[in-house]
C-alpha positions as CSV (number, residue, x, y, z in Angstrom):
1,M,-2.5,54.4,38.2
2,R,-3.4,50.9,39.2
3,S,-2.1,47.9,37.3
4,L,-3.7,46.9,34.0
5,K,-3.5,43.4,35.2
6,S,-6.1,44.1,37.8
7,W,-8.6,45.2,35.1
8,F,-8.4,41.8,33.5
9,E,-8.5,39.9,36.8
10,K,-11.7,41.8,37.6
11,A,-13.2,41.9,34.1
12,F,-12.8,38.2,33.4
13,A,-13.9,37.0,36.9
14,E,-16.7,34.5,36.3
15,G,-20.1,35.8,37.1
16,L,-18.9,39.3,38.0
17,K,-21.0,42.2,36.6
18,P,-20.3,45.9,36.5
19,R,-22.1,48.0,39.0
20,A,-23.8,51.3,38.0
21,V,-22.4,53.1,41.0
22,R,-21.8,56.8,40.3
23,R,-18.6,58.5,41.2
24,N,-17.5,62.1,41.2
25,V,-14.1,62.4,39.4
26,P,-12.6,65.9,39.7
27,G,-10.7,66.9,36.6
28,L,-12.7,64.7,34.2
29,E,-14.1,66.8,31.3
30,A,-16.4,66.2,28.4
31,L,-16.8,67.8,25.0
32,H,-20.2,67.2,23.3
33,S,-20.2,67.0,19.5
34,A,-23.1,69.5,19.3
35,G,-21.6,71.9,21.9
36,P,-20.4,75.4,21.1
37,G,-16.9,75.6,19.7
38,S,-14.4,73.5,21.6
39,E,-15.5,74.4,25.1
40,L,-15.1,71.6,27.7
41,D,-17.7,70.9,30.3
42,N,-17.0,69.4,33.7
43,V,-18.3,66.0,34.5
44,K,-20.4,65.9,37.6
45,D,-20.4,62.2,38.0
46,I,-20.0,59.0,35.9
47,S,-20.9,55.3,36.2
48,A,-20.4,52.2,34.1
49,T,-23.7,53.0,32.3
50,G,-23.8,56.8,31.9
51,I,-22.5,60.3,32.6
52,Y,-23.9,63.6,33.9
53,I,-22.4,66.7,32.3
54,L,-22.5,70.2,33.9
55,T,-23.8,72.3,31.0
56,K,-26.4,74.9,30.0
57,E,-27.0,73.1,26.8
58,R,-30.1,70.8,26.4
59,W,-29.6,68.3,23.7
60,P,-32.8,66.5,22.4
61,Q,-34.1,63.7,24.5
62,G,-33.2,60.3,23.1
63,E,-30.5,61.8,20.7
64,V,-27.3,59.7,20.4
65,S,-24.3,61.8,20.0
66,T,-20.5,61.7,20.3
67,I,-18.9,62.6,23.7
68,K,-15.2,63.1,24.0
69,L,-13.8,62.5,27.5
70,T,-10.5,64.1,28.5
71,C,-8.5,65.0,31.6
72,E,-7.4,68.5,32.2
73,D,-4.0,67.4,33.6
74,Q,-3.1,65.0,30.8
75,P,-0.6,66.2,28.2
76,K,-2.4,66.7,24.9
77,E,0.3,64.7,23.1
78,A,-0.3,61.7,25.2
79,L,-1.8,58.8,23.2
80,D,-4.4,58.1,26.0
81,H,-5.3,61.7,26.9
82,E,-8.9,61.3,25.6
83,V,-11.5,58.8,24.6
84,V,-14.5,59.1,22.3
85,V,-17.8,57.4,23.2
86,Q,-21.4,57.4,22.0
87,A,-24.1,58.5,24.5
88,K,-27.8,59.0,24.5
89,T,-29.5,62.0,26.2
90,V,-31.9,60.5,28.8
91,R,-32.6,63.3,31.4
92,Y,-32.2,66.9,32.3
93,G,-31.2,68.6,35.6
94,D,-31.1,72.1,36.8
95,D,-27.3,72.2,36.2
96,G,-26.8,69.8,33.3
97,V,-27.7,66.8,31.2
98,G,-27.6,63.0,31.9
99,L,-26.6,60.7,29.2
100,A,-26.5,56.9,28.9
101,F,-23.5,55.3,27.2
102,V,-24.2,53.5,23.9
103,L,-21.3,51.0,23.9
104,P,-20.1,48.7,21.1
105,P,-21.3,45.1,21.3
106,G,-19.4,43.1,23.9
107,M,-17.9,46.2,25.6
108,E,-18.2,46.3,29.4
109,L,-16.9,48.9,31.8
110,W,-15.3,48.0,35.1
111,L,-14.8,51.4,36.7
112,W,-15.1,51.1,40.4
113,K,-12.5,49.0,42.0
114,A,-11.0,52.3,43.4
115,E,-13.3,54.3,45.7
116,H,-11.9,57.6,44.3
117,P,-10.6,56.9,40.8
118,E,-8.4,59.4,39.0
119,P,-9.5,60.9,35.7
120,E,-6.7,59.1,33.8
121,E,-7.9,55.8,35.3
122,I,-11.4,56.4,33.9
123,L,-10.0,57.1,30.4
124,N,-7.8,54.0,30.6
125,E,-10.8,51.8,31.6
126,F,-12.7,53.0,28.5
127,R,-9.7,52.3,26.2
128,V,-9.0,48.9,27.6
129,A,-12.7,47.8,27.5
130,R,-13.1,49.0,23.9
131,A,-10.0,47.4,22.7
132,V,-10.8,44.0,24.3
133,A,-14.4,44.2,22.9
134,F,-13.0,44.9,19.4
135,L,-10.5,42.0,19.5
136,K,-13.2,39.6,20.6
137,R,-15.6,40.8,18.0
138,I,-13.2,40.3,15.1
139,C,-12.0,36.9,16.3
140,P,-14.7,35.4,18.6
141,S,-13.1,31.9,18.3
142,A,-10.0,33.2,20.1
143,S,-11.8,34.9,23.1
144,G,-10.5,32.3,25.6
145,E,-6.9,32.6,24.3
146,L,-7.2,36.4,24.5
147,D,-8.4,36.3,28.1
148,L,-5.5,34.1,29.0
149,L,-3.0,36.2,27.1
150,F,-4.0,39.4,28.9
151,R,-4.3,37.8,32.3
152,E,-1.1,35.8,32.3
153,G,1.0,36.3,29.2
154,L,1.6,40.1,29.0
155,S,3.1,42.6,31.3
156,N,1.3,45.9,32.0
157,L,3.5,47.8,29.4
158,R,2.8,45.1,26.8
159,I,-0.9,45.2,27.5
160,R,-0.8,49.0,27.0
161,N,1.0,48.6,23.7
162,S,-1.5,45.9,22.5
163,I,-4.4,48.2,23.5
164,E,-3.0,51.0,21.3
165,I,-2.7,48.6,18.3
166,A,-6.3,47.3,18.7
167,L,-7.7,50.8,18.9
168,H,-5.8,52.0,15.9
169,A,-7.0,48.9,13.9
170,E,-10.6,49.7,15.0
171,E,-10.2,53.3,13.7
172,I,-8.9,52.0,10.3
173,L,-11.9,49.7,9.9
174,A,-14.5,52.2,11.1
175,S,-15.0,53.7,7.7
176,D,-15.8,50.4,6.1
177,P,-19.5,49.7,5.8
178,N,-18.9,46.0,6.5
179,A,-16.8,46.7,9.6
180,D,-19.2,45.0,12.0
181,S,-19.2,41.7,10.0
182,M,-15.4,41.6,9.4
183,R,-13.5,38.8,11.1
184,A,-9.8,37.9,11.4
185,P,-8.3,34.4,11.8
186,G,-7.8,33.7,15.5
187,N,-4.2,32.7,15.1
188,V,-3.4,35.9,13.3
189,A,-5.1,38.2,15.8
190,L,-3.4,36.4,18.7
191,R,0.0,36.6,17.1
192,I,-0.4,40.3,16.3
193,T,-1.6,41.0,19.8
194,E,1.3,39.2,21.3
195,N,4.2,40.1,19.0
196,G,3.0,43.7,18.5
197,S,2.9,44.2,22.3
198,W,6.7,44.4,22.4
199,S,6.7,47.7,20.5
200,D,6.2,51.0,22.3
201,S,7.0,52.9,19.1
202,P,3.8,54.7,17.8
203,L,5.0,54.2,14.2
204,T,5.5,50.5,14.6
205,Q,2.2,50.2,16.5
206,R,0.5,51.8,13.5
207,L,2.1,49.3,11.2
208,W,0.8,46.5,13.4
209,A,-2.7,48.0,13.6
210,G,-2.8,48.3,9.8
211,L,-1.8,44.7,9.4
212,L,-4.5,43.6,11.9
213,A,-7.1,45.6,10.0
214,S,-6.0,44.2,6.6
215,A,-6.4,40.7,8.0
216,C,-10.1,41.3,8.6
217,R,-12.5,40.1,5.9
218,A,-16.2,39.9,5.6
219,G,-17.3,36.3,5.1
220,E,-13.9,34.9,4.1
221,A,-10.7,33.8,5.9
222,D,-7.5,35.5,5.2
223,T,-4.5,33.2,4.7
224,S,-1.8,35.6,3.6
225,T,-1.2,37.8,6.7
226,M,0.9,35.5,8.7
227,A,4.0,35.9,6.5
228,Y,3.8,39.7,7.0
229,V,3.3,39.1,10.8
230,E,6.6,37.1,10.9
231,T,8.4,39.8,9.0
232,L,7.1,42.8,11.0
233,S,8.0,40.9,14.2
234,Q,11.6,41.4,13.2
235,L,11.4,45.2,12.8
236,A,12.6,47.4,15.6
237,T,11.9,51.1,15.8
238,M,14.8,52.1,13.5
239,H,13.8,49.5,10.9
240,S,10.3,50.8,10.9
241,R,11.5,54.4,10.4
242,L,13.7,53.5,7.5
243,F,11.1,51.2,5.9
244,D,8.4,53.8,6.3
245,A,10.5,56.6,4.7
246,A,11.6,54.4,1.8
247,C,8.1,53.3,0.9
248,T,6.6,56.8,1.4
249,R,9.3,58.7,-0.6
250,A,10.0,56.3,-3.4
251,N,8.6,57.1,-6.8
252,K,6.0,54.3,-7.5
253,I,5.7,52.7,-11.0
254,I,2.4,51.0,-11.7
255,A,2.4,48.7,-14.8
256,K,-0.6,47.8,-16.9
257,D,-0.9,44.4,-15.2
258,G,-1.2,46.2,-11.8
259,S,2.2,45.3,-10.5
260,V,4.0,48.0,-8.5
261,T,7.7,48.7,-8.4
262,A,9.8,51.7,-7.2
263,S,12.3,53.8,-8.9
264,Q,15.8,53.8,-7.4
265,L,15.9,55.7,-4.2
266,A,19.0,56.7,-2.2
267,F,19.4,58.6,1.1
268,T,22.4,60.7,2.1
269,S,24.0,60.2,5.4
270,D,22.3,63.3,6.7
271,Q,18.9,62.1,5.6
272,L,19.5,58.7,7.2
273,I,20.5,60.3,10.5
274,E,17.3,62.4,10.4
275,I,15.0,59.5,9.5
276,A,16.6,57.0,11.9
277,D,16.9,59.6,14.7
278,A,20.4,58.3,15.4
279,H,23.9,59.3,14.6
280,D,25.5,55.8,14.6
281,L,25.9,55.3,10.8
282,M,27.2,51.7,11.3
283,R,24.1,50.8,13.2
284,I,22.0,52.4,10.5
285,D,23.9,50.5,7.9
286,R,23.2,47.2,9.8
287,N,19.5,48.1,9.9
288,I,19.4,48.7,6.1
289,T,21.2,45.4,5.5
290,Q,18.6,43.6,7.7
291,L,15.8,45.2,5.7
292,F,17.4,43.7,2.6
293,D,17.8,40.3,4.2
294,L,14.0,40.4,4.9
295,G,13.3,41.2,1.2
296,L,11.9,44.7,1.9
297,I,14.5,46.8,0.1
298,E,16.9,46.1,-2.8
299,Q,20.5,45.1,-2.3
300,R,23.1,47.7,-2.7
301,V,26.7,47.7,-3.7
302,K,28.8,49.4,-1.1
303,S,32.2,49.6,0.5
304,K,32.9,47.4,3.5
305,Y,32.1,50.2,5.9
306,F,29.5,52.9,5.5
307,T,31.0,56.4,5.1
308,W,29.6,59.9,5.6
309,T,29.9,60.6,1.9
310,E,28.2,57.4,0.6
311,D,24.6,57.4,-0.3
312,A,22.5,54.3,0.7
313,N,20.2,52.6,-1.7
314,V,16.9,52.1,0.1
315,T,14.7,51.3,-2.9
316,P,11.7,49.2,-1.7
317,T,11.1,45.9,-3.4
318,P,7.6,44.9,-4.7
319,L,7.3,42.7,-1.6
320,G,8.2,45.7,0.6
321,L,5.6,47.9,-1.2
322,E,2.9,45.2,-0.8
323,M,3.7,44.8,2.9
324,F,3.6,48.6,3.4
325,A,0.1,48.7,1.9
326,R,-1.1,45.9,4.1
327,C,0.4,47.6,7.1
328,H,-1.9,50.6,6.3
329,G,-5.0,48.4,6.4
330,H,-5.3,48.1,2.6
331,L,-7.4,45.1,1.6
332,G,-7.2,45.4,-2.1
333,S,-4.4,45.4,-4.7
334,P,-1.2,47.4,-3.9
335,S,-1.8,49.4,-7.2
336,D,-5.1,50.8,-5.8
337,F,-3.4,51.8,-2.6
338,Y,-0.5,53.7,-4.2
339,R,-2.8,55.4,-6.7
340,D,-4.7,56.9,-3.8
341,L,-1.9,57.4,-1.4
342,P,-0.5,61.0,-1.0
343,S,3.2,60.6,-1.0
344,E,6.3,62.8,-1.1
345,A,7.1,61.5,-4.5
346,P,4.4,61.3,-7.2
347,L,3.7,58.3,-9.4
348,S,6.1,58.0,-12.3
349,P,4.9,59.4,-15.6
350,T,5.8,55.9,-17.0
351,S,3.4,54.3,-14.6
352,L,1.1,53.0,-17.4
353,T,3.9,51.3,-19.3
354,P,4.1,47.5,-19.2
């Protein structure tokens, strides 16, 4: 697969426009939302503007529907094994249907630098183009800085991580009726794109994506996100696992004034090993201490060194619970988030006491 850098060098070249050259890409498959069951159809050819699918089906002319593109050789657990696009039926052939892509505003495809592109390259082009279009839509004032960041500031791996964060954030906002009008402060979007790009952990990437989504507002500027950005920047994969488990499993108490606290929560050494996916208890202990230093969990009284028989207090603080809600894209009060959130521990029966 060619360098992601080449996509940005090509896509941001002044005056360059995508060509509607059609290419045959063996191994590229499509699933139409109105198709029978989960049967995949082969893609005969594809361009930057449309696709021709080999199928016996004939969808109504002019109908816009959902097409899922995938690669037969890509592992199903891979994050980028498929992309979903909107397409309009424009013509019929003896062996299939031609559809024109209906792309989000600002999204442009740059598919044909390679004469014979691989299916995974096609999927990657769609994902990159969609993510960049999303970032520029939510913070148009930072378009120039984003261009520069992707062209010169990030490695290929960090670009890939940033793309995942942007696409997750777009998914979170998709259900909001005001999604198209939501905007994020340029400095926040840039900092999340840059700092989040260091993480290749799917869990941490989802936290970054939720924070980006929660920074988006319709008609108003968000000024509270940057503090969470600075805190999340200090969380490595193990921190994220421990933080996520503490906030998910803790019993939440919601007072009449809407404030949210958590009942005492402790993990055994075996639980910590499972959550952290590591056997080094001293390292786990250091991570718990660092979460306390960041104000995300409560302080605990412990012996000098962590032992196999000692439970660890991982009770999330109100700040930790609030940040956890923001990292899931929640725009309202933390109490609303935790009332609706399915968790491993139910809300406390005393949740309505002051």
